[in-house]
N, C-alpha and C positions, 0 to 999 in steps of 0.2 A: 909494569908487568901485565896488568889487566888488558891494556891495548894489544899487546903481543899475543896474549892468550885468545882474545876475541878474534884477531886477524887470522889466527891459525885454525880456529874452530867454526867460524861463521859459515863457511861453505858447507860443512857437515850439518850445521843447524838448518840451513835453508833446504838442503836436499832432503833432510829428515822430515821437515814440515811438508814438503811437496810430495813425499811418498804417501802421506795421509790424505792428500787431495790437492786439486788445483787451487791456486791463490793469485790474487793480483798484488802488485808491488807494495802498495800502501798497507794492505792487509798483512803482508809478511813483516813489514816494519813494526806494526802494532803487536803482532804475536811475539816477535823476538824481544821487543821493548818491554814486554811483560816480565822478562827474565833478566835482561841486561840492556844497558843503554846503547842504542844504535840509531842512526839517522838515515833518511832516504839517500843522502849523499854517500853512504857506505853500502847500502843494499843495491842500488841500481847499477853501479859499476860491476859489482859481483855478479849480478844477473846477466849482464852482457858477457862477462868472461865465461860463465857457465853455459850460456847459449852458444857462444863461439866454439866452446869445447865439445858441444853436442850433448851435454848432460841434461839440458832442459830445452824446451821449445815454448813458443807463446802463440796465443791467438787472441783476437779481439772479440769482446762481447759488448753489445749495445747496452747502455744503462738508462733506466728511466729517471734516475736521480742526478744526471749530469752527463758529462762526455763519456764516450765508450771507454771501457777498461781493458787493459792488456793483462790477460791471465797467463800464468806460467804453469807448466806441467813438467814432471820429470820424465825423461826418456828411459828406455831399457838400459842404455849405457850409463845414464845417471844413477839408476838403481844399483848397478854394479859398483860404481864409484862410491856411492853412499854406504853400501855394505862393507866395502874395504876400509873406508875411513872410520866407520863405526867400530869395526874390529880393532883397528889401530888405536883409536881413542880409548876404548875400554881397557885394552892391554896397558896402555900408557897410564891411564888414571889409576888402575889397580896398583901398578908399580909405585907411583907417587904416593898413593894412600898408604901403602905398606911402609914406605920410608917415613912418612909423617907420623905414622902410628908406632914407629920404633920396631918394626917387624923385619928389618933388614937382616940378611944372613951373611956372615963373614966366612 
């Protein structure tokens, strides 16, 4: 179940992080890994899908600590997607929490 939940919410998590500021891929992995287990092999294909969908774009920044880094930023379209997904998530989570807490109405 945890894998399915992650798969369904990871896009929302990435877009939400990028709304707060541009990040490079490995940085995204580290931020998300602080809350749930993810790997670079999960994040990079998602980033490609988001870029292909026009929700994010990327740019290269030279690094003094190694090779250049590809940074990702959210687009206006991505902000709209993130807001919609966040509303859906909050509605869904509230409904599930009500059921778990025994607050269902018959």
